[in-house]
DSSP file (Angstrom, degrees, kcal/mol; ACC not computed):
  #  RESIDUE AA STRUCTURE BP1 BP2  ACC     N-H-->O    O-->H-N    N-H-->O    O-->H-N    TCO  KAPPA ALPHA  PHI   PSI    X-CA   Y-CA   Z-CA
    1    1 A M              0   0    0      0, 0.0     2,-0.0     0, 0.0     0, 0.0   0.000 360.0 360.0 360.0 131.7    0.0    0.0    0.0
    2    2 A S     >  -     0   0    0      1,-0.1     4,-2.5    53,-0.1     5,-0.2  -0.292 360.0-111.5 -76.0 163.0    1.4    3.4   -1.0
    3    3 A L  H  > S+     0   0    0     51,-0.3     4,-1.8     1,-0.2     6,-0.2   0.889 120.5  58.2 -59.3 -39.4    1.8    6.3    1.4
    4    4 A Y  H  4>S+     0   0    0     50,-2.0     5,-2.5     1,-0.2    -1,-0.2   0.925 108.7  44.3 -55.0 -47.1   -0.9    8.0   -0.6
    5    5 A E  H >45S+     0   0    0     49,-0.2     3,-1.5     1,-0.2    -2,-0.2   0.890 110.4  54.0 -67.7 -40.0   -3.3    5.1    0.1
    6    6 A R  H 3<5S+     0   0    0     -4,-2.5    -1,-0.2     1,-0.3    -2,-0.2   0.795 105.0  55.7 -65.8 -26.8   -2.3    5.0    3.8
    7    7 A L  T 3<5S-     0   0    0     -4,-1.8    -1,-0.3    -5,-0.2    -2,-0.2   0.480 128.7 -98.0 -82.9  -2.1   -3.2    8.7    4.1
    8    8 A G  T <>5 -     0   0    0     -3,-1.5     4,-1.8    -4,-0.2     3,-0.4   0.670  55.3 -98.1  96.5  19.0   -6.7    8.0    2.8
    9    9 A G  H  ><S-     0   0    0     -5,-2.5     4,-2.6     1,-0.2     5,-0.2  -0.173  77.3 -30.8  66.3-163.0   -6.1    8.9   -0.9
   10   10 A Q  H  > S+     0   0    0      1,-0.2     4,-2.5     2,-0.2    -1,-0.2   0.875 141.1  52.8 -58.8 -40.0   -7.1   12.3   -2.2
   11   11 A E  H  > S+     0   0    0     -3,-0.4     4,-1.7     2,-0.2    -1,-0.2   0.922 111.7  44.8 -64.1 -44.5  -10.0   12.7    0.2
   12   12 A G  H  X S+     0   0    0     -4,-1.8     4,-2.0     2,-0.2    -2,-0.2   0.912 114.1  48.9 -65.5 -43.1   -7.8   12.0    3.2
   13   13 A I  H  X S+     0   0    0     -4,-2.6     4,-2.7     1,-0.2    -2,-0.2   0.887 107.4  55.8 -64.7 -38.9   -5.1   14.3    2.0
   14   14 A Q  H  X S+     0   0    0     -4,-2.5     4,-2.2    -5,-0.2    -1,-0.2   0.901 107.0  50.0 -60.6 -40.9   -7.6   17.0    1.3
   15   15 A K  H  X S+     0   0    0     -4,-1.7     4,-1.9     2,-0.2    -1,-0.2   0.908 111.2  48.6 -64.3 -41.8   -8.8   16.8    5.0
   16   16 A V  H  X S+     0   0    0     -4,-2.0     4,-2.9     1,-0.2    -2,-0.2   0.920 110.3  51.9 -62.9 -43.6   -5.2   17.1    6.2
   17   17 A V  H  X S+     0   0    0     -4,-2.7     4,-2.7     1,-0.2     5,-0.2   0.888 107.1  52.9 -61.8 -40.4   -4.6   20.1    3.9
   18   18 A D  H  X S+     0   0    0     -4,-2.2     4,-1.5     2,-0.2    -1,-0.2   0.925 113.4  42.6 -61.6 -44.7   -7.6   21.9    5.3
   19   19 A V  H  X S+     0   0    0     -4,-1.9     4,-2.1     2,-0.2    -2,-0.2   0.908 112.4  55.6 -66.9 -41.8   -6.4   21.4    8.9
   20   20 A F  H  X S+     0   0    0     -4,-2.9     4,-2.5     1,-0.2    -2,-0.2   0.929 109.0  45.3 -56.3 -49.7   -2.9   22.4    7.8
   21   21 A Y  H  X S+     0   0    0     -4,-2.7     4,-2.6     1,-0.2    -1,-0.2   0.804 107.2  58.7 -71.0 -26.9   -4.0   25.7    6.3
   22   22 A K  H  X S+     0   0    0     -4,-1.5     4,-0.9    -5,-0.2    -1,-0.2   0.937 110.9  43.1 -61.8 -44.6   -6.1   26.5    9.3
   23   23 A K  H  < S+     0   0    0     -4,-2.1     4,-0.5     2,-0.2     3,-0.5   0.913 114.1  50.5 -65.9 -43.9   -3.0   26.2   11.4
   24   24 A V  H >< S+     0   0    0     -4,-2.5     3,-1.3     1,-0.2     6,-0.3   0.922 109.3  50.3 -61.7 -45.1   -0.9   28.1    8.9
   25   25 A L  H 3< S+     0   0    0     -4,-2.6    -1,-0.2     1,-0.3    -2,-0.2   0.692 109.0  52.6 -71.0 -17.5   -3.3   31.0    8.7
   26   26 A E  T 3< S+     0   0    0     -4,-0.9     2,-0.7    -3,-0.5    -1,-0.3   0.498  91.5  90.2 -90.1  -5.6   -3.5   31.3   12.5
   27   27 A D    X>  -     0   0    0     -3,-1.3     4,-2.8    -4,-0.5     3,-1.7  -0.825  61.1-161.6 -99.7 109.0    0.4   31.5   12.7
   28   28 A D  T 34 S+     0   0    0     -2,-0.7     4,-0.3     1,-0.3    -1,-0.1   0.634  86.2  67.6 -65.3 -14.0    1.6   35.1   12.5
   29   29 A T  T 34 S+     0   0    0      1,-0.1    -1,-0.3     2,-0.1    52,-0.1   0.729 123.2   9.1 -78.2 -19.5    5.1   34.0   11.6
   30   30 A V  T X4 S+     0   0    0     -3,-1.7     3,-1.7    -6,-0.3     4,-0.3   0.544 102.1  89.8-132.5 -14.9    3.9   32.7    8.2
   31   31 A N  G >< S+     0   0    0     -4,-2.8     3,-1.9     1,-0.3    -3,-0.1   0.772  77.9  69.6 -65.2 -24.6    0.3   33.8    7.5
   32   32 A H  G >  S+     0   0    0     -4,-0.3     3,-1.1     1,-0.3    -1,-0.3   0.749  87.0  67.5 -64.5 -21.5    1.3   37.0    5.9
   33   33 A Y  G <  S+     0   0    0     -3,-1.7    -1,-0.3     1,-0.2    -2,-0.2   0.665 104.1  45.0 -68.3 -14.8    2.7   35.0    2.9
   34   34 A F  G X  S+     0   0    0     -3,-1.9     3,-1.6    -4,-0.3    -1,-0.2   0.251  77.2 109.9-113.3  10.4   -0.9   34.0    2.1
   35   35 A E  T <  S+     0   0    0     -3,-1.1    -1,-0.1     1,-0.3    -2,-0.1   0.854  90.9  31.0 -56.2 -38.5   -2.6   37.5    2.5
   36   36 A H  T 3  S+     0   0    0     -4,-0.3     2,-0.4    -3,-0.2    -1,-0.3  -0.039  97.2 116.6-112.4  30.3   -3.2   37.8   -1.2
   37   37 A T    <   -     0   0    0     -3,-1.6     2,-1.1     4,-0.0     3,-0.1  -0.828  69.8-125.5-104.5 136.0   -3.7   34.1   -2.0
   38   38 A D     >  -     0   0    0     -2,-0.4     4,-2.5     1,-0.2     5,-0.2  -0.693  29.2-164.2 -73.0 101.4   -6.8   32.5   -3.3
   39   39 A M  H  > S+     0   0    0     -2,-1.1     4,-2.6     1,-0.2    -1,-0.2   0.787  82.0  56.2 -70.1 -28.2   -6.9   29.9   -0.5
   40   40 A E  H  > S+     0   0    0      2,-0.2     4,-2.2     1,-0.2    -1,-0.2   0.942 112.3  43.6 -65.0 -44.9   -9.4   27.6   -2.2
   41   41 A K  H  > S+     0   0    0      2,-0.2     4,-2.7     1,-0.2    -2,-0.2   0.907 113.5  52.0 -63.6 -41.9   -7.1   27.4   -5.2
   42   42 A Q  H  X S+     0   0    0     -4,-2.5     4,-2.8     2,-0.2    -2,-0.2   0.902 108.8  50.1 -62.3 -42.3   -4.1   27.0   -2.8
   43   43 A R  H  X S+     0   0    0     -4,-2.6     4,-2.4     2,-0.2    -1,-0.2   0.923 112.5  46.6 -63.2 -44.4   -5.8   24.1   -1.0
   44   44 A R  H  X S+     0   0    0     -4,-2.2     4,-2.3     2,-0.2    -2,-0.2   0.935 114.0  48.5 -61.4 -45.7   -6.6   22.3   -4.2
   45   45 A H  H  X S+     0   0    0     -4,-2.7     4,-2.5     1,-0.2    -2,-0.2   0.921 112.6  47.4 -61.4 -46.0   -3.1   22.8   -5.5
   46   46 A Q  H  X S+     0   0    0     -4,-2.8     4,-3.0     2,-0.2     5,-0.3   0.871 109.6  53.9 -66.1 -36.9   -1.6   21.6   -2.2
   47   47 A T  H  X S+     0   0    0     -4,-2.4     4,-2.1    -5,-0.2    -1,-0.2   0.931 111.8  44.7 -62.3 -45.2   -3.8   18.5   -2.2
   48   48 A L  H  X S+     0   0    0     -4,-2.3     4,-2.3     2,-0.2    -2,-0.2   0.906 113.9  50.5 -64.2 -41.5   -2.7   17.6   -5.7
   49   49 A F  H  X S+     0   0    0     -4,-2.5     4,-2.8     2,-0.2    -2,-0.2   0.948 112.7  44.6 -63.2 -49.1    0.9   18.3   -4.8
   50   50 A L  H  X S+     0   0    0     -4,-3.0     4,-1.9     1,-0.2     6,-0.2   0.859 111.4  54.7 -64.9 -34.1    0.8   16.1   -1.6
   51   51 A S  H  <>S+     0   0    0     -4,-2.1     5,-3.2    -5,-0.3    -1,-0.2   0.934 111.7  44.2 -61.9 -45.0   -1.0   13.4   -3.5
   52   52 A W  H ><5S+     0   0    0     -4,-2.3     3,-1.5     1,-0.2    -2,-0.2   0.926 112.3  51.7 -64.5 -46.5    1.8   13.4   -6.1
   53   53 A V  H 3<5S+     0   0    0     -4,-2.8    -1,-0.2     1,-0.3    -2,-0.2   0.822 109.6  50.6 -61.4 -32.7    4.5   13.5   -3.5
   54   54 A T  T 3<5S-     0   0    0     -4,-1.9   -50,-2.0    -5,-0.2   -51,-0.3   0.310 127.2 -93.6 -93.7   9.7    3.0   10.5   -1.6
   55   55 A G  T < 5S+     0   0    0     -3,-1.5    -3,-0.2     1,-0.2    -2,-0.1   0.655  73.8 148.7  94.1  16.4    2.7    8.3   -4.7
   56   56 A G      < -     0   0    0     -5,-3.2    -1,-0.2    -6,-0.2   -53,-0.0  -0.199  60.3-105.2 -78.0 174.6   -0.8    9.1   -5.8
   57   57 A P  S    S+     0   0    0      0, 0.0     2,-0.2     0, 0.0    -5,-0.1   0.599  84.5 107.9 -78.0 -11.0   -2.1    9.1   -9.3
   58   58 A N        -     0   0    0    -10,-0.1     2,-0.7     1,-0.1    -3,-0.1  -0.467  64.4-138.6 -74.3 135.6   -2.3   12.9   -9.6
   59   59 A Q        -     0   0    0     -2,-0.2     2,-0.4     2,-0.0   -10,-0.1  -0.843  15.1-136.6 -94.1 118.7    0.2   14.5  -11.8
   60   60 A Y        +     0   0    0     -2,-0.7   -15,-0.0     1,-0.1   -11,-0.0  -0.607  30.8 167.7 -74.6 125.9    1.6   17.7  -10.3
   61   61 A S        +     0   0    0     -2,-0.4    -1,-0.1     3,-0.0     3,-0.1   0.136  36.8 112.4-126.7  19.1    1.8   20.4  -13.0
   62   62 A G  S    S-     0   0    0      1,-0.2     3,-0.1   -17,-0.1     6,-0.0  -0.085  77.6 -61.7 -80.9-174.5    2.4   23.4  -10.9
   63   63 A K        -     0   0    0      1,-0.1    -1,-0.2     2,-0.1     2,-0.0  -0.262  59.8 -99.7 -64.1 154.0    5.5   25.6  -10.6
   64   64 A G     >  -     0   0    0      1,-0.1     4,-2.8    -3,-0.1     5,-0.2  -0.303  38.5-103.4 -67.2 162.7    8.7   24.1   -9.4
   65   65 A M  H  > S+     0   0    0      1,-0.2     4,-1.4     2,-0.2    -1,-0.1   0.888 120.3  50.6 -58.9 -42.1    9.6   24.7   -5.8
   66   66 A E  H  4 S+     0   0    0      1,-0.2     4,-0.5     2,-0.2     3,-0.2   0.940 114.7  42.5 -63.3 -46.8   12.2   27.4   -6.7
   67   67 A K  H >4 S+     0   0    0      1,-0.2     3,-0.8     2,-0.2    -2,-0.2   0.897 111.8  54.4 -67.1 -41.0    9.9   29.3   -8.9
   68   68 A A  H 3< S+     0   0    0     -4,-2.8    -1,-0.2     1,-0.2    -2,-0.2   0.785 118.0  35.3 -65.2 -27.3    6.9   29.0   -6.5
   69   69 A H  T >< S+     0   0    0     -4,-1.4     3,-1.7    -3,-0.2     5,-0.3   0.307  85.7 135.1-110.9   7.2    8.9   30.5   -3.6
   70   70 A E  T <  S+     0   0    0     -3,-0.8    -3,-0.1    -4,-0.5    46,-0.0  -0.309  74.5   9.7 -60.0 134.2   11.0   33.0   -5.6
   71   71 A G  T 3  S+     0   0    0     46,-2.4    -1,-0.3     1,-0.1    -4,-0.0   0.451  96.1 105.9  79.1   0.3   11.2   36.4   -4.0
   72   72 A L  S <  S-     0   0    0     -3,-1.7    -2,-0.1     2,-0.0    -1,-0.1   0.663  72.6-143.2 -85.5 -16.2    9.6   35.4   -0.7
   73   73 A N        -     0   0    0     -4,-0.3     2,-0.1     1,-0.2    42,-0.1   0.906  27.6-171.4  53.7  45.4   12.9   35.4    1.2
   74   74 A L        -     0   0    0     -5,-0.3    42,-2.2    40,-0.3     2,-0.2  -0.443   2.3-158.6 -69.7 140.1   11.8   32.4    3.3
   75   75 A Q    >>  -     0   0    0     40,-0.2     4,-2.1    -2,-0.1     3,-0.7  -0.633  34.8 -93.4-114.7 172.8   14.1   31.5    6.1
   76   76 A E  H 3> S+     0   0    0      1,-0.2     4,-2.7    -2,-0.2     5,-0.2   0.874 123.4  56.7 -52.9 -42.2   14.7   28.4    8.1
   77   77 A S  H 3> S+     0   0    0      1,-0.2     4,-2.0     2,-0.2    -1,-0.2   0.849 106.7  49.2 -63.3 -34.1   12.2   29.5   10.8
   78   78 A H  H <> S+     0   0    0     -3,-0.7     4,-2.4     2,-0.2    -1,-0.2   0.923 111.4  48.7 -69.5 -44.5    9.5   29.7    8.1
   79   79 A F  H  X S+     0   0    0     -4,-2.1     4,-2.7     1,-0.2    -2,-0.2   0.924 112.2  49.3 -60.2 -44.8   10.3   26.3    6.7
   80   80 A E  H  X S+     0   0    0     -4,-2.7     4,-2.8     2,-0.2    -1,-0.2   0.896 109.2  52.0 -63.5 -40.5   10.2   24.8   10.3
   81   81 A A  H  X S+     0   0    0     -4,-2.0     4,-2.2     2,-0.2    -1,-0.2   0.937 112.5  45.0 -61.5 -46.3    6.9   26.4   11.1
   82   82 A I  H  X S+     0   0    0     -4,-2.4     4,-2.2     2,-0.2    -2,-0.2   0.926 114.1  49.1 -64.0 -45.0    5.3   25.0    7.9
   83   83 A A  H  X S+     0   0    0     -4,-2.7     4,-2.6     1,-0.2    -2,-0.2   0.914 111.2  50.2 -60.9 -42.8    6.8   21.6    8.5
   84   84 A N  H  X S+     0   0    0     -4,-2.8     4,-2.7     1,-0.2    -1,-0.2   0.884 109.5  50.7 -64.3 -38.6    5.6   21.6   12.1
   85   85 A H  H  X S+     0   0    0     -4,-2.2     4,-2.2     2,-0.2    -1,-0.2   0.886 111.1  49.2 -66.0 -37.6    2.1   22.5   11.0
   86   86 A L  H  X S+     0   0    0     -4,-2.2     4,-2.5     2,-0.2    -2,-0.2   0.939 112.6  46.8 -66.4 -46.0    2.1   19.7    8.5
   87   87 A V  H  X S+     0   0    0     -4,-2.6     4,-2.3     1,-0.2    -2,-0.2   0.934 113.0  49.4 -60.2 -46.5    3.3   17.2   11.1
   88   88 A S  H  X S+     0   0    0     -4,-2.7     4,-1.5     1,-0.2    -1,-0.2   0.889 111.0  50.2 -60.5 -40.2    0.7   18.4   13.6
   89   89 A S  H  X S+     0   0    0     -4,-2.2     4,-0.7     1,-0.2    -1,-0.2   0.913 109.9  49.7 -65.7 -43.0   -2.0   18.1   11.0
   90   90 A L  H ><>S+     0   0    0     -4,-2.5     5,-1.9     1,-0.2     3,-1.0   0.890 107.9  54.5 -62.9 -39.2   -1.0   14.6   10.1
   91   91 A K  H ><5S+     0   0    0     -4,-2.3     3,-2.0     1,-0.3    -1,-0.2   0.852  98.5  62.6 -63.6 -34.3   -1.0   13.6   13.8
   92   92 A E  H 3<5S+     0   0    0     -4,-1.5    -1,-0.3     1,-0.3    -2,-0.2   0.762 104.7  48.5 -62.2 -22.7   -4.6   14.9   14.2
   93   93 A F  T <<5S-     0   0    0     -3,-1.0    -1,-0.3    -4,-0.7    -2,-0.2   0.139 119.0-112.3-102.9  18.1   -5.6   12.2   11.7
   94   94 A N  T < 5 +     0   0    0     -3,-2.0     2,-0.2     1,-0.2    -3,-0.2   0.816  52.7 172.5  56.8  35.3   -3.6    9.5   13.5
   95   95 A V      < -     0   0    0     -5,-1.9    -1,-0.2     1,-0.1   -88,-0.1  -0.559  38.5-104.7 -71.6 138.3   -1.1    9.1   10.8
   96   96 A S     >  -     0   0    0     -2,-0.2     4,-2.6     1,-0.1     5,-0.2  -0.222  19.6-118.5 -65.2 153.7    1.7    6.8   12.0
   97   97 A E  H  > S+     0   0    0      1,-0.2     4,-2.9     2,-0.2     5,-0.2   0.878 115.8  56.6 -58.1 -38.6    5.1    8.2   13.0
   98   98 A K  H  > S+     0   0    0      2,-0.2     4,-1.6     1,-0.2    -1,-0.2   0.915 110.0  43.5 -60.6 -44.3    6.7    6.1   10.2
   99   99 A D  H  > S+     0   0    0      2,-0.2     4,-2.1     1,-0.2    -2,-0.2   0.872 112.7  52.3 -71.3 -36.7    4.4    7.7    7.6
  100  100 A I  H  X S+     0   0    0     -4,-2.6     4,-2.7     1,-0.2    -2,-0.2   0.926 108.5  51.5 -62.6 -43.3    4.9   11.2    9.0
  101  101 A D  H  X S+     0   0    0     -4,-2.9     4,-2.6     1,-0.2    -1,-0.2   0.878 107.5  53.1 -59.9 -37.7    8.6   10.7    8.8
  102  102 A Q  H  X S+     0   0    0     -4,-1.6     4,-1.8     2,-0.2    -1,-0.2   0.912 110.3  46.6 -64.7 -42.7    8.2    9.7    5.2
  103  103 A V  H  X S+     0   0    0     -4,-2.1     4,-2.3     2,-0.2    -2,-0.2   0.929 113.1  49.4 -64.1 -45.3    6.3   12.9    4.4
  104  104 A V  H  X S+     0   0    0     -4,-2.7     4,-2.7     1,-0.2    -2,-0.2   0.901 108.1  53.6 -62.0 -41.7    8.9   15.0    6.3
  105  105 A Q  H  X S+     0   0    0     -4,-2.6     4,-1.2     1,-0.2    -1,-0.2   0.898 109.7  48.0 -60.9 -39.9   11.8   13.3    4.4
  106  106 A K  H  < S+     0   0    0     -4,-1.8     4,-0.5     1,-0.2     3,-0.3   0.904 111.7  50.2 -65.9 -40.8   10.2   14.2    1.1
  107  107 A L  H >< S+     0   0    0     -4,-2.3     3,-1.5     1,-0.2     4,-0.4   0.902 106.0  56.1 -63.0 -41.6    9.7   17.8    2.3
  108  108 A L  H >< S+     0   0    0     -4,-2.7     3,-1.0     1,-0.3     4,-0.4   0.803  96.9  63.3 -63.3 -29.1   13.3   18.0    3.4
  109  109 A T  T 3< S+     0   0    0     -4,-1.2    -1,-0.3    -3,-0.3    -2,-0.2   0.704 107.0  45.4 -67.8 -16.7   14.4   17.1   -0.2
  110  110 A M  T <> S+     0   0    0     -3,-1.5     4,-1.4    -4,-0.5     3,-0.4   0.454  84.6  98.7-101.3  -3.9   12.8   20.3   -1.3
  111  111 A K  H X> S+     0   0    0     -3,-1.0     4,-2.6    -4,-0.4     3,-0.6   0.898  81.5  48.5 -55.6 -49.6   14.1   22.5    1.4
  112  112 A D  H 34 S+     0   0    0     -4,-0.4    -1,-0.2     1,-0.3    -2,-0.1   0.850 111.5  51.0 -62.8 -33.5   17.0   24.0   -0.6
  113  113 A A  H 34 S+     0   0    0     -3,-0.4    -1,-0.3    -4,-0.2   -44,-0.2   0.760 115.0  43.7 -73.6 -23.9   14.7   24.8   -3.5
  114  114 A I  H X< S+     0   0    0     -4,-1.4     3,-0.6    -3,-0.6   -40,-0.3   0.863 101.3  75.6 -88.3 -40.9   12.3   26.6   -1.2
  115  115 A L  T 3< S+     0   0    0     -4,-2.6   -40,-0.2     1,-0.2   -46,-0.1  -0.409  98.9   4.9 -83.1 150.2   14.5   28.6    1.0
  116  116 A H  T 3         0   0    0    -42,-2.2    -1,-0.2     1,-0.1   -41,-0.1   0.769 360.0 360.0  59.3  33.5   16.4   31.8    0.3
  117  117 A K    <         0   0    0     -3,-0.6   -46,-2.4   -48,-0.3    -1,-0.1   0.407 360.0 360.0-102.2 360.0   14.9   32.3   -3.2
């Protein structure tokens, strides 16, 4: 069974994404990055992205990580806040530590492309 399937497929990932963005938007250290963002579109985009990252059937066709985060001047603290919100959201859905670690490892492979652009 793939990580995508263990997370509940697109429906399960969508629920995690909804909780994740609730946490992000309540966090003053990162919420300003989303002030002018269409959050419905962002949620759909993130659901597709996480589905793709976790081995789901969806093909991610969005911007690359470097382009998507260009000019934001994201720092380590921002990356950590987002990662922590994702981990916390996954825990709310009783995702196993092993699966959370797998998601975090995938996120860490993108860290250099996200930060300092």
